[in-house]
PDB file of the backbone (N, CA, C, O) and the ligand in Angstrom, with CONECT records:
HET     ZN  A 101       1
ATOM      1  N   MET A   1     102.824-181.878  47.687  1.00  0.00           N
ATOM      2  CA  MET A   1     103.813-182.521  48.530  1.00  0.00           C
ATOM      3  C   MET A   1     103.138-183.562  49.416  1.00  0.00           C
ATOM      4  O   MET A   1     102.015-183.350  49.874  1.00  0.00           O
ATOM      5  N   PHE A   2     103.799-184.666  49.659  1.00  0.00           N
ATOM      6  CA  PHE A   2     103.241-185.653  50.570  1.00  0.00           C
ATOM      7  C   PHE A   2     104.350-186.208  51.458  1.00  0.00           C
ATOM      8  O   PHE A   2     105.535-186.122  51.136  1.00  0.00           O
ATOM      9  N   ILE A   3     103.932-186.778  52.580  1.00  0.00           N
ATOM     10  CA  ILE A   3     104.888-187.379  53.506  1.00  0.00           C
ATOM     11  C   ILE A   3     104.952-188.871  53.218  1.00  0.00           C
ATOM     12  O   ILE A   3     103.926-189.545  53.126  1.00  0.00           O
ATOM     13  N   LEU A   4     106.156-189.370  53.078  1.00  0.00           N
ATOM     14  CA  LEU A   4     106.354-190.780  52.771  1.00  0.00           C
ATOM     15  C   LEU A   4     106.414-191.587  54.063  1.00  0.00           C
ATOM     16  O   LEU A   4     107.340-191.447  54.861  1.00  0.00           O
ATOM     17  N   ASN A   5     105.407-192.434  54.251  1.00  0.00           N
ATOM     18  CA  ASN A   5     105.352-193.266  55.450  1.00  0.00           C
ATOM     19  C   ASN A   5     105.830-194.683  55.185  1.00  0.00           C
ATOM     20  O   ASN A   5     106.286-195.376  56.094  1.00  0.00           O
ATOM     21  N   GLY A   6     105.725-195.096  53.964  1.00  0.00           N
ATOM     22  CA  GLY A   6     106.132-196.455  53.622  1.00  0.00           C
ATOM     23  C   GLY A   6     105.989-196.661  52.136  1.00  0.00           C
ATOM     24  O   GLY A   6     105.382-195.851  51.435  1.00  0.00           O
ATOM     25  N   ILE A   7     106.549-197.744  51.667  1.00  0.00           N
ATOM     26  CA  ILE A   7     106.551-198.007  50.234  1.00  0.00           C
ATOM     27  C   ILE A   7     105.143-198.378  49.747  1.00  0.00           C
ATOM     28  O   ILE A   7     104.841-198.237  48.561  1.00  0.00           O
ATOM     29  N   GLU A   8     104.272-198.858  50.669  1.00  0.00           N
ATOM     30  CA  GLU A   8     102.924-199.301  50.267  1.00  0.00           C
ATOM     31  C   GLU A   8     102.144-198.180  49.580  1.00  0.00           C
ATOM     32  O   GLU A   8     101.424-198.406  48.607  1.00  0.00           O
ATOM     33  N   GLN A   9     102.304-196.973  50.107  1.00  0.00           N
ATOM     34  CA  GLN A   9     101.524-195.878  49.547  1.00  0.00           C
ATOM     35  C   GLN A   9     101.964-195.535  48.117  1.00  0.00           C
ATOM     36  O   GLN A   9     101.287-194.792  47.407  1.00  0.00           O
ATOM     37  N   LEU A  10     103.098-196.088  47.717  1.00  0.00           N
ATOM     38  CA  LEU A  10     103.612-195.811  46.377  1.00  0.00           C
ATOM     39  C   LEU A  10     103.303-196.931  45.388  1.00  0.00           C
ATOM     40  O   LEU A  10     103.634-196.830  44.207  1.00  0.00           O
ATOM     41  N   THR A  11     102.664-198.004  45.873  1.00  0.00           N
ATOM     42  CA  THR A  11     102.454-199.181  45.021  1.00  0.00           C
ATOM     43  C   THR A  11     101.843-198.826  43.665  1.00  0.00           C
ATOM     44  O   THR A  11     102.349-199.235  42.620  1.00  0.00           O
ATOM     45  N   ASN A  12     100.757-198.066  43.694  1.00  0.00           N
ATOM     46  CA  ASN A  12     100.097-197.703  42.436  1.00  0.00           C
ATOM     47  C   ASN A  12     100.983-196.831  41.563  1.00  0.00           C
ATOM     48  O   ASN A  12     101.048-196.997  40.345  1.00  0.00           O
ATOM     49  N   ALA A  13     101.667-195.895  42.217  1.00  0.00           N
ATOM     50  CA  ALA A  13     102.540-194.980  41.486  1.00  0.00           C
ATOM     51  C   ALA A  13     103.710-195.735  40.856  1.00  0.00           C
ATOM     52  O   ALA A  13     104.133-195.420  39.744  1.00  0.00           O
ATOM     53  N   ILE A  14     104.230-196.735  41.576  1.00  0.00           N
ATOM     54  CA  ILE A  14     105.352-197.525  41.047  1.00  0.00           C
ATOM     55  C   ILE A  14     104.893-198.339  39.830  1.00  0.00           C
ATOM     56  O   ILE A  14     105.603-198.443  38.830  1.00  0.00           O
ATOM     57  N   THR A  15     103.687-198.913  39.942  1.00  0.00           N
ATOM     58  CA  THR A  15     103.132-199.682  38.825  1.00  0.00           C
ATOM     59  C   THR A  15     103.015-198.785  37.587  1.00  0.00           C
ATOM     60  O   THR A  15     103.344-199.186  36.471  1.00  0.00           O
ATOM     61  N   LYS A  16     102.542-197.576  37.821  1.00  0.00           N
ATOM     62  CA  LYS A  16     102.378-196.632  36.713  1.00  0.00           C
ATOM     63  C   LYS A  16     103.745-196.226  36.145  1.00  0.00           C
ATOM     64  O   LYS A  16     103.921-196.137  34.929  1.00  0.00           O
ATOM     65  N   ALA A  17     104.696-195.984  37.031  1.00  0.00           N
ATOM     66  CA  ALA A  17     106.033-195.582  36.590  1.00  0.00           C
ATOM     67  C   ALA A  17     106.682-196.683  35.757  1.00  0.00           C
ATOM     68  O   ALA A  17     107.381-196.401  34.784  1.00  0.00           O
ATOM     69  N   LYS A  18     106.448-197.946  36.143  1.00  0.00           N
ATOM     70  CA  LYS A  18     107.029-199.066  35.403  1.00  0.00           C
ATOM     71  C   LYS A  18     106.429-199.155  34.011  1.00  0.00           C
ATOM     72  O   LYS A  18     107.101-199.544  33.056  1.00  0.00           O
ATOM     73  N   LYS A  19     105.152-198.789  33.905  1.00  0.00           N
ATOM     74  CA  LYS A  19     104.457-198.852  32.629  1.00  0.00           C
ATOM     75  C   LYS A  19     104.887-197.683  31.733  1.00  0.00           C
ATOM     76  O   LYS A  19     105.148-197.865  30.544  1.00  0.00           O
ATOM     77  N   ILE A  20     104.957-196.495  32.314  1.00  0.00           N
ATOM     78  CA  ILE A  20     105.258-195.286  31.542  1.00  0.00           C
ATOM     79  C   ILE A  20     106.759-195.099  31.332  1.00  0.00           C
ATOM     80  O   ILE A  20     107.187-194.513  30.338  1.00  0.00           O
ATOM     81  N   ARG A  21     107.547-195.600  32.271  1.00  0.00           N
ATOM     82  CA  ARG A  21     109.004-195.476  32.226  1.00  0.00           C
ATOM     83  C   ARG A  21     109.466-194.040  31.937  1.00  0.00           C
ATOM     84  O   ARG A  21     110.072-193.779  30.899  1.00  0.00           O
ATOM     85  N   PRO A  22     109.177-193.116  32.857  1.00  0.00           N
ATOM     86  CA  PRO A  22     109.620-191.737  32.623  1.00  0.00           C
ATOM     87  C   PRO A  22     111.135-191.637  32.728  1.00  0.00           C
ATOM     88  O   PRO A  22     111.782-192.448  33.390  1.00  0.00           O
ATOM     89  N   ARG A  23     111.678-190.649  32.077  1.00  0.00           N
ATOM     90  CA  ARG A  23     113.110-190.416  32.156  1.00  0.00           C
ATOM     91  C   ARG A  23     113.388-189.659  33.454  1.00  0.00           C
ATOM     92  O   ARG A  23     112.736-188.654  33.735  1.00  0.00           O
ATOM     93  N   VAL A  24     114.341-190.129  34.239  1.00  0.00           N
ATOM     94  CA  VAL A  24     114.701-189.461  35.492  1.00  0.00           C
ATOM     95  C   VAL A  24     116.097-188.889  35.342  1.00  0.00           C
ATOM     96  O   VAL A  24     117.046-189.614  35.043  1.00  0.00           O
ATOM     97  N   GLU A  25     116.219-187.605  35.549  1.00  0.00           N
ATOM     98  CA  GLU A  25     117.526-186.957  35.465  1.00  0.00           C
ATOM     99  C   GLU A  25     117.957-186.501  36.844  1.00  0.00           C
ATOM    100  O   GLU A  25     117.197-185.879  37.586  1.00  0.00           O
ATOM    101  N   PHE A  26     119.184-186.824  37.159  1.00  0.00           N
ATOM    102  CA  PHE A  26     119.760-186.459  38.441  1.00  0.00           C
ATOM    103  C   PHE A  26     120.168-184.987  38.390  1.00  0.00           C
ATOM    104  O   PHE A  26     120.884-184.564  37.482  1.00  0.00           O
ATOM    105  N   ASP A  27     119.710-184.221  39.363  1.00  0.00           N
ATOM    106  CA  ASP A  27     120.077-182.809  39.419  1.00  0.00           C
ATOM    107  C   ASP A  27     121.138-182.664  40.509  1.00  0.00           C
ATOM    108  O   ASP A  27     122.288-182.326  40.226  1.00  0.00           O
ATOM    109  N   CYS A  28     120.743-182.922  41.750  1.00  0.00           N
ATOM    110  CA  CYS A  28     121.695-183.073  42.832  1.00  0.00           C
ATOM    111  C   CYS A  28     121.042-184.031  43.812  1.00  0.00           C
ATOM    112  O   CYS A  28     119.890-184.411  43.602  1.00  0.00           O
ATOM    113  N   PHE A  29     121.724-184.436  44.869  1.00  0.00           N
ATOM    114  CA  PHE A  29     121.139-185.420  45.772  1.00  0.00           C
ATOM    115  C   PHE A  29     119.839-184.885  46.363  1.00  0.00           C
ATOM    116  O   PHE A  29     119.830-183.848  47.025  1.00  0.00           O
ATOM    117  N   GLY A  30     118.746-185.596  46.119  1.00  0.00           N
ATOM    118  CA  GLY A  30     117.454-185.180  46.628  1.00  0.00           C
ATOM    119  C   GLY A  30     116.651-184.334  45.654  1.00  0.00           C
ATOM    120  O   GLY A  30     115.536-183.914  45.962  1.00  0.00           O
ATOM    121  N   ARG A  31     117.210-184.087  44.493  1.00  0.00           N
ATOM    122  CA  ARG A  31     116.524-183.242  43.518  1.00  0.00           C
ATOM    123  C   ARG A  31     116.653-183.877  42.128  1.00  0.00           C
ATOM    124  O   ARG A  31     117.757-184.097  41.629  1.00  0.00           O
ATOM    125  N   TYR A  32     115.515-184.163  41.527  1.00  0.00           N
ATOM    126  CA  TYR A  32     115.508-184.884  40.261  1.00  0.00           C
ATOM    127  C   TYR A  32     114.525-184.253  39.294  1.00  0.00           C
ATOM    128  O   TYR A  32     113.567-183.595  39.699  1.00  0.00           O
ATOM    129  N   ARG A  33     114.775-184.461  38.020  1.00  0.00           N
ATOM    130  CA  ARG A  33     113.838-184.011  36.996  1.00  0.00           C
ATOM    131  C   ARG A  33     113.265-185.256  36.343  1.00  0.00           C
ATOM    132  O   ARG A  33     114.004-186.142  35.915  1.00  0.00           O
ATOM    133  N   VAL A  34     111.940-185.316  36.272  1.00  0.00           N
ATOM    134  CA  VAL A  34     111.273-186.494  35.735  1.00  0.00           C
ATOM    135  C   VAL A  34     110.400-186.065  34.568  1.00  0.00           C
ATOM    136  O   VAL A  34     109.652-185.092  34.668  1.00  0.00           O
ATOM    137  N   SER A  35     110.497-186.793  33.461  1.00  0.00           N
ATOM    138  CA  SER A  35     109.697-186.439  32.295  1.00  0.00           C
ATOM    139  C   SER A  35     108.243-186.836  32.515  1.00  0.00           C
ATOM    140  O   SER A  35     107.947-187.886  33.086  1.00  0.00           O
ATOM    141  N   GLY A  36     107.353-185.982  32.055  1.00  0.00           N
ATOM    142  CA  GLY A  36     105.918-186.243  32.196  1.00  0.00           C
ATOM    143  C   GLY A  36     105.210-185.888  30.915  1.00  0.00           C
ATOM    144  O   GLY A  36     105.840-185.591  29.900  1.00  0.00           O
ATOM    145  N   SER A  37     103.890-185.922  30.971  1.00  0.00           N
ATOM    146  CA  SER A  37     103.110-185.660  29.767  1.00  0.00           C
ATOM    147  C   SER A  37     103.292-184.234  29.260  1.00  0.00           C
ATOM    148  O   SER A  37     103.142-183.972  28.067  1.00  0.00           O
ATOM    149  N   LYS A  38     103.617-183.309  30.171  1.00  0.00           N
ATOM    150  CA  LYS A  38     103.776-181.914  29.751  1.00  0.00           C
ATOM    151  C   LYS A  38     105.170-181.396  30.075  1.00  0.00           C
ATOM    152  O   LYS A  38     105.326-180.321  30.654  1.00  0.00           O
ATOM    153  N   GLY A  39     106.160-182.157  29.702  1.00  0.00           N
ATOM    154  CA  GLY A  39     107.527-181.723  29.962  1.00  0.00           C
ATOM    155  C   GLY A  39     108.072-182.277  31.257  1.00  0.00           C
ATOM    156  O   GLY A  39     107.561-183.259  31.796  1.00  0.00           O
ATOM    157  N   TYR A  40     109.106-181.643  31.744  1.00  0.00           N
ATOM    158  CA  TYR A  40     109.761-182.161  32.936  1.00  0.00           C
ATOM    159  C   TYR A  40     109.175-181.601  34.223  1.00  0.00           C
ATOM    160  O   TYR A  40     108.809-180.428  34.306  1.00  0.00           O
ATOM    161  N   TYR A  41     109.095-182.473  35.223  1.00  0.00           N
ATOM    162  CA  TYR A  41     108.675-182.053  36.556  1.00  0.00           C
ATOM    163  C   TYR A  41     109.873-182.177  37.481  1.00  0.00           C
ATOM    164  O   TYR A  41     110.736-183.031  37.279  1.00  0.00           O
ATOM    165  N   THR A  42     109.924-181.336  38.480  1.00  0.00           N
ATOM    166  CA  THR A  42     111.004-181.407  39.455  1.00  0.00           C
ATOM    167  C   THR A  42     110.488-182.109  40.699  1.00  0.00           C
ATOM    168  O   THR A  42     109.449-181.739  41.246  1.00  0.00           O
ATOM    169  N   VAL A  43     111.215-183.122  41.143  1.00  0.00           N
ATOM    170  CA  VAL A  43     110.852-183.858  42.346  1.00  0.00           C
ATOM    171  C   VAL A  43     111.937-183.619  43.396  1.00  0.00           C
ATOM    172  O   VAL A  43     113.126-183.807  43.136  1.00  0.00           O
ATOM    173  N   ILE A  44     111.508-183.206  44.573  1.00  0.00           N
ATOM    174  CA  ILE A  44     112.448-182.951  45.658  1.00  0.00           C
ATOM    175  C   ILE A  44     112.140-183.893  46.815  1.00  0.00           C
ATOM    176  O   ILE A  44     111.033-183.887  47.353  1.00  0.00           O
ATOM    177  N   CYS A  45     113.118-184.696  47.191  1.00  0.00           N
ATOM    178  CA  CYS A  45     112.976-185.634  48.300  1.00  0.00           C
ATOM    179  C   CYS A  45     113.854-185.121  49.433  1.00  0.00           C
ATOM    180  O   CYS A  45     115.054-184.916  49.251  1.00  0.00           O
ATOM    181  N   ARG A  46     113.260-184.917  50.590  1.00  0.00           N
ATOM    182  CA  ARG A  46     114.073-184.462  51.712  1.00  0.00           C
ATOM    183  C   ARG A  46     113.420-184.826  53.041  1.00  0.00           C
ATOM    184  O   ARG A  46     112.249-185.201  53.111  1.00  0.00           O
ATOM    185  N   LYS A  47     114.213-184.700  54.074  1.00  0.00           N
ATOM    186  CA  LYS A  47     113.691-184.904  55.419  1.00  0.00           C
ATOM    187  C   LYS A  47     113.395-183.534  55.985  1.00  0.00           C
ATOM    188  O   LYS A  47     114.247-182.647  55.931  1.00  0.00           O
ATOM    189  N   ASP A  48     112.206-183.341  56.528  1.00  0.00           N
ATOM    190  CA  ASP A  48     111.905-182.030  57.093  1.00  0.00           C
ATOM    191  C   ASP A  48     112.456-181.940  58.514  1.00  0.00           C
ATOM    192  O   ASP A  48     113.078-182.877  59.016  1.00  0.00           O
ATOM    193  N   GLU A  49     112.219-180.810  59.141  1.00  0.00           N
ATOM    194  CA  GLU A  49     112.816-180.560  60.468  1.00  0.00           C
ATOM    195  C   GLU A  49     112.318-181.521  61.542  1.00  0.00           C
ATOM    196  O   GLU A  49     112.970-181.690  62.572  1.00  0.00           O
ATOM    197  N   ARG A  50     111.159-182.158  61.308  1.00  0.00           N
ATOM    198  CA  ARG A  50     110.643-183.129  62.276  1.00  0.00           C
ATOM    199  C   ARG A  50     111.088-184.552  61.967  1.00  0.00           C
ATOM    200  O   ARG A  50     110.749-185.494  62.684  1.00  0.00           O
ATOM    201  N   GLY A  51     111.855-184.692  60.885  1.00  0.00           N
ATOM    202  CA  GLY A  51     112.355-186.017  60.529  1.00  0.00           C
ATOM    203  C   GLY A  51     111.459-186.794  59.572  1.00  0.00           C
ATOM    204  O   GLY A  51     111.718-187.962  59.280  1.00  0.00           O
ATOM    205  N   TYR A  52     110.396-186.137  59.081  1.00  0.00           N
ATOM    206  CA  TYR A  52     109.526-186.801  58.119  1.00  0.00           C
ATOM    207  C   TYR A  52     110.162-186.736  56.743  1.00  0.00           C
ATOM    208  O   TYR A  52     110.756-185.731  56.353  1.00  0.00           O
ATOM    209  N   LYS A  53     110.020-187.842  56.019  1.00  0.00           N
ATOM    210  CA  LYS A  53     110.502-187.843  54.640  1.00  0.00           C
ATOM    211  C   LYS A  53     109.418-187.222  53.779  1.00  0.00           C
ATOM    212  O   LYS A  53     108.315-187.760  53.680  1.00  0.00           O
ATOM    213  N   THR A  54     109.718-186.121  53.171  1.00  0.00           N
ATOM    214  CA  THR A  54     108.716-185.476  52.326  1.00  0.00           C
ATOM    215  C   THR A  54     109.152-185.544  50.864  1.00  0.00           C
ATOM    216  O   THR A  54     110.339-185.498  50.539  1.00  0.00           O
ATOM    217  N   VAL A  55     108.153-185.654  50.006  1.00  0.00           N
ATOM    218  CA  VAL A  55     108.412-185.707  48.581  1.00  0.00           C
ATOM    219  C   VAL A  55     107.540-184.647  47.921  1.00  0.00           C
ATOM    220  O   VAL A  55     106.322-184.636  48.096  1.00  0.00           O
ATOM    221  N   ALA A  56     108.161-183.771  47.176  1.00  0.00           N
ATOM    222  CA  ALA A  56     107.411-182.735  46.480  1.00  0.00           C
ATOM    223  C   ALA A  56     107.641-182.890  44.985  1.00  0.00           C
ATOM    224  O   ALA A  56     108.760-183.140  44.537  1.00  0.00           O
ATOM    225  N   CYS A  57     106.569-182.737  44.223  1.00  0.00           N
ATOM    226  CA  CYS A  57     106.669-182.780  42.771  1.00  0.00           C
ATOM    227  C   CYS A  57     105.905-181.573  42.256  1.00  0.00           C
ATOM    228  O   CYS A  57     104.961-181.105  42.893  1.00  0.00           O
ATOM    229  N   THR A  58     106.316-181.075  41.107  1.00  0.00           N
ATOM    230  CA  THR A  58     105.678-179.871  40.577  1.00  0.00           C
ATOM    231  C   THR A  58     104.434-180.180  39.731  1.00  0.00           C
ATOM    232  O   THR A  58     103.862-179.269  39.132  1.00  0.00           O
ATOM    233  N   CYS A  59     104.009-181.444  39.673  1.00  0.00           N
ATOM    234  CA  CYS A  59     102.824-181.766  38.866  1.00  0.00           C
ATOM    235  C   CYS A  59     101.529-181.501  39.649  1.00  0.00           C
ATOM    236  O   CYS A  59     101.552-181.266  40.857  1.00  0.00           O
ATOM    237  N   LYS A  60     100.417-181.546  38.935  1.00  0.00           N
ATOM    238  CA  LYS A  60      99.109-181.235  39.539  1.00  0.00           C
ATOM    239  C   LYS A  60      98.718-182.246  40.615  1.00  0.00           C
ATOM    240  O   LYS A  60      98.183-181.864  41.655  1.00  0.00           O
ATOM    241  N   GLY A  61      98.980-183.527  40.375  1.00  0.00           N
ATOM    242  CA  GLY A  61      98.598-184.566  41.328  1.00  0.00           C
ATOM    243  C   GLY A  61      99.274-184.368  42.673  1.00  0.00           C
ATOM    244  O   GLY A  61      98.630-184.456  43.719  1.00  0.00           O
ATOM    245  N   ALA A  62     100.573-184.100  42.643  1.00  0.00           N
ATOM    246  CA  ALA A  62     101.329-183.927  43.882  1.00  0.00           C
ATOM    247  C   ALA A  62     100.880-182.669  44.618  1.00  0.00           C
ATOM    248  O   ALA A  62     100.952-182.602  45.845  1.00  0.00           O
ATOM    249  N   GLU A  63     100.418-181.673  43.865  1.00  0.00           N
ATOM    250  CA  GLU A  63      99.898-180.453  44.481  1.00  0.00           C
ATOM    251  C   GLU A  63      98.713-180.769  45.382  1.00  0.00           C
ATOM    252  O   GLU A  63      98.477-180.094  46.385  1.00  0.00           O
ATOM    253  N   ARG A  64      97.963-181.819  45.003  1.00  0.00           N
ATOM    254  CA  ARG A  64      96.807-182.229  45.800  1.00  0.00           C
ATOM    255  C   ARG A  64      97.185-183.284  46.838  1.00  0.00           C
ATOM    256  O   ARG A  64      96.311-183.843  47.501  1.00  0.00           O
ATOM    257  N   GLY A  65      98.481-183.556  46.982  1.00  0.00           N
ATOM    258  CA  GLY A  65      98.933-184.493  48.005  1.00  0.00           C
ATOM    259  C   GLY A  65      98.953-185.949  47.572  1.00  0.00           C
ATOM    260  O   GLY A  65      99.055-186.853  48.401  1.00  0.00           O
ATOM    261  N   LEU A  66      98.854-186.171  46.256  1.00  0.00           N
ATOM    262  CA  LEU A  66      98.864-187.542  45.756  1.00  0.00           C
ATOM    263  C   LEU A  66     100.300-188.002  45.491  1.00  0.00           C
ATOM    264  O   LEU A  66     101.169-187.204  45.137  1.00  0.00           O
ATOM    265  N   ALA A  67     100.527-189.302  45.670  1.00  0.00           N
ATOM    266  CA  ALA A  67     101.830-189.876  45.339  1.00  0.00           C
ATOM    267  C   ALA A  67     101.824-190.138  43.840  1.00  0.00           C
ATOM    268  O   ALA A  67     101.197-191.092  43.378  1.00  0.00           O
ATOM    269  N   CYS A  68     102.512-189.303  43.084  1.00  0.00           N
ATOM    270  CA  CYS A  68     102.478-189.435  41.636  1.00  0.00           C
ATOM    271  C   CYS A  68     103.593-190.362  41.156  1.00  0.00           C
ATOM    272  O   CYS A  68     104.505-190.699  41.911  1.00  0.00           O
ATOM    273  N   TYR A  69     103.505-190.766  39.890  1.00  0.00           N
ATOM    274  CA  TYR A  69     104.509-191.695  39.375  1.00  0.00           C
ATOM    275  C   TYR A  69     105.867-191.015  39.168  1.00  0.00           C
ATOM    276  O   TYR A  69     106.896-191.688  39.118  1.00  0.00           O
ATOM    277  N   HIS A  70     105.869-189.688  39.050  1.00  0.00           N
ATOM    278  CA  HIS A  70     107.163-188.977  38.938  1.00  0.00           C
ATOM    279  C   HIS A  70     107.936-189.165  40.242  1.00  0.00           C
ATOM    280  O   HIS A  70     109.133-189.452  40.248  1.00  0.00           O
ATOM    281  N   ALA A  71     107.203-188.991  41.350  1.00  0.00           N
ATOM    282  CA  ALA A  71     107.814-189.154  42.671  1.00  0.00           C
ATOM    283  C   ALA A  71     108.322-190.580  42.847  1.00  0.00           C
ATOM    284  O   ALA A  71     109.419-190.798  43.361  1.00  0.00           O
ATOM    285  N   ALA A  72     107.513-191.552  42.413  1.00  0.00           N
ATOM    286  CA  ALA A  72     107.911-192.958  42.544  1.00  0.00           C
ATOM    287  C   ALA A  72     109.185-193.229  41.749  1.00  0.00           C
ATOM    288  O   ALA A  72     110.089-193.918  42.222  1.00  0.00           O
ATOM    289  N   ALA A  73     109.246-192.680  40.536  1.00  0.00           N
ATOM    290  CA  ALA A  73     110.423-192.887  39.688  1.00  0.00           C
ATOM    291  C   ALA A  73     111.655-192.227  40.308  1.00  0.00           C
ATOM    292  O   ALA A  73     112.735-192.818  40.333  1.00  0.00           O
ATOM    293  N   ALA A  74     111.489-191.009  40.805  1.00  0.00           N
ATOM    294  CA  ALA A  74     112.606-190.288  41.410  1.00  0.00           C
ATOM    295  C   ALA A  74     113.055-190.972  42.700  1.00  0.00           C
ATOM    296  O   ALA A  74     114.247-191.041  42.998  1.00  0.00           O
ATOM    297  N   LEU A  75     112.080-191.476  43.458  1.00  0.00           N
ATOM    298  CA  LEU A  75     112.409-192.122  44.729  1.00  0.00           C
ATOM    299  C   LEU A  75     113.214-193.397  44.542  1.00  0.00           C
ATOM    300  O   LEU A  75     114.092-193.704  45.348  1.00  0.00           O
ATOM    301  N   SER A  76     112.919-194.141  43.481  1.00  0.00           N
ATOM    302  CA  SER A  76     113.672-195.377  43.278  1.00  0.00           C
ATOM    303  C   SER A  76     115.146-195.050  43.070  1.00  0.00           C
ATOM    304  O   SER A  76     116.022-195.785  43.524  1.00  0.00           O
ATOM    305  N   LEU A  77     115.413-193.942  42.380  1.00  0.00           N
ATOM    306  CA  LEU A  77     116.805-193.500  42.200  1.00  0.00           C
ATOM    307  C   LEU A  77     117.352-192.946  43.520  1.00  0.00           C
ATOM    308  O   LEU A  77     118.475-193.257  43.916  1.00  0.00           O
ATOM    309  N   HIS A  78     116.547-192.126  44.191  1.00  0.00           N
ATOM    310  CA  HIS A  78     116.964-191.482  45.436  1.00  0.00           C
ATOM    311  C   HIS A  78     117.311-192.515  46.518  1.00  0.00           C
ATOM    312  O   HIS A  78     118.325-192.381  47.203  1.00  0.00           O
ATOM    313  N   ILE A  79     116.478-193.531  46.667  1.00  0.00           N
ATOM    314  CA  ILE A  79     116.705-194.553  47.690  1.00  0.00           C
ATOM    315  C   ILE A  79     118.007-195.306  47.397  1.00  0.00           C
ATOM    316  O   ILE A  79     118.779-195.617  48.305  1.00  0.00           O
ATOM    317  N   GLY A  80     118.233-195.591  46.119  1.00  0.00           N
ATOM    318  CA  GLY A  80     119.479-196.267  45.736  1.00  0.00           C
ATOM    319  C   GLY A  80     120.694-195.423  46.072  1.00  0.00           C
ATOM    320  O   GLY A  80     121.697-195.934  46.569  1.00  0.00           O
ATOM    321  N   LEU A  81     120.603-194.133  45.799  1.00  0.00           N
ATOM    322  CA  LEU A  81     121.716-193.214  46.084  1.00  0.00           C
ATOM    323  C   LEU A  81     121.937-193.073  47.582  1.00  0.00           C
ATOM    324  O   LEU A  81     123.076-193.048  48.048  1.00  0.00           O
ATOM    325  N   ALA A  82     120.833-192.981  48.343  1.00  0.00           N
ATOM    326  CA  ALA A  82     120.920-192.822  49.787  1.00  0.00           C
ATOM    327  C   ALA A  82     121.591-194.051  50.406  1.00  0.00           C
ATOM    328  O   ALA A  82     122.389-193.931  51.336  1.00  0.00           O
ATOM    329  N   ARG A  83     121.252-195.250  49.873  1.00  0.00           N
ATOM    330  CA  ARG A  83     121.869-196.478  50.368  1.00  0.00           C
ATOM    331  C   ARG A  83     123.349-196.470  50.078  1.00  0.00           C
ATOM    332  O   ARG A  83     124.156-196.854  50.924  1.00  0.00           O
ATOM    333  N   ARG A  84     123.710-196.038  48.892  1.00  0.00           N
ATOM    334  CA  ARG A  84     125.108-196.019  48.502  1.00  0.00           C
ATOM    335  C   ARG A  84     125.886-195.055  49.402  1.00  0.00           C
ATOM    336  O   ARG A  84     127.024-195.327  49.787  1.00  0.00           O
ATOM    337  N   GLN A  85     125.249-193.920  49.730  1.00  0.00           N
ATOM    338  CA  GLN A  85     125.893-192.941  50.611  1.00  0.00           C
ATOM    339  C   GLN A  85     126.114-193.518  51.998  1.00  0.00           C
ATOM    340  O   GLN A  85     127.160-193.314  52.614  1.00  0.00           O
ATOM    341  N   ALA A  86     125.093-194.253  52.484  1.00  0.00           N
ATOM    342  CA  ALA A  86     125.147-194.814  53.831  1.00  0.00           C
ATOM    343  C   ALA A  86     126.241-195.874  53.951  1.00  0.00           C
ATOM    344  O   ALA A  86     126.843-196.047  55.010  1.00  0.00           O
ATOM    345  N   THR A  87     126.484-196.576  52.849  1.00  0.00           N
ATOM    346  CA  THR A  87     127.475-197.658  52.927  1.00  0.00           C
ATOM    347  C   THR A  87     128.861-197.193  52.498  1.00  0.00           C
ATOM    348  O   THR A  87     129.834-197.933  52.645  1.00  0.00           O
ATOM    349  N   ALA A  88     128.960-195.978  51.969  1.00  0.00           N
ATOM    350  CA  ALA A  88     130.248-195.468  51.471  1.00  0.00           C
ATOM    351  C   ALA A  88     131.212-195.164  52.628  1.00  0.00           C
ATOM    352  O   ALA A  88     132.339-194.729  52.393  1.00  0.00           O
TER     353      ALA A  88
HETATM  354 ZN    ZN A 101     104.425-185.647  39.876  1.00  0.00          ZN2+
END
């Protein structure tokens, strides 16, 4: 799991996601399934009790606190949905 401070920290992950183009499946708001090399990973985007945006992924990289491309792929969908909710 990592705390999202800004889009800059995702630059590498976004580049990788654009290259790999994983499949992102919507589960519910803030919860997505992203295809990876070993099947699907679950990515959970939420705000914690202190107001930090946290992103958790079930892959090995995210376990070590890295911003993985699954998270980047899920976040691009999540941010779009969050914007739509805010303007609805
Ligand atoms: Zn991941």
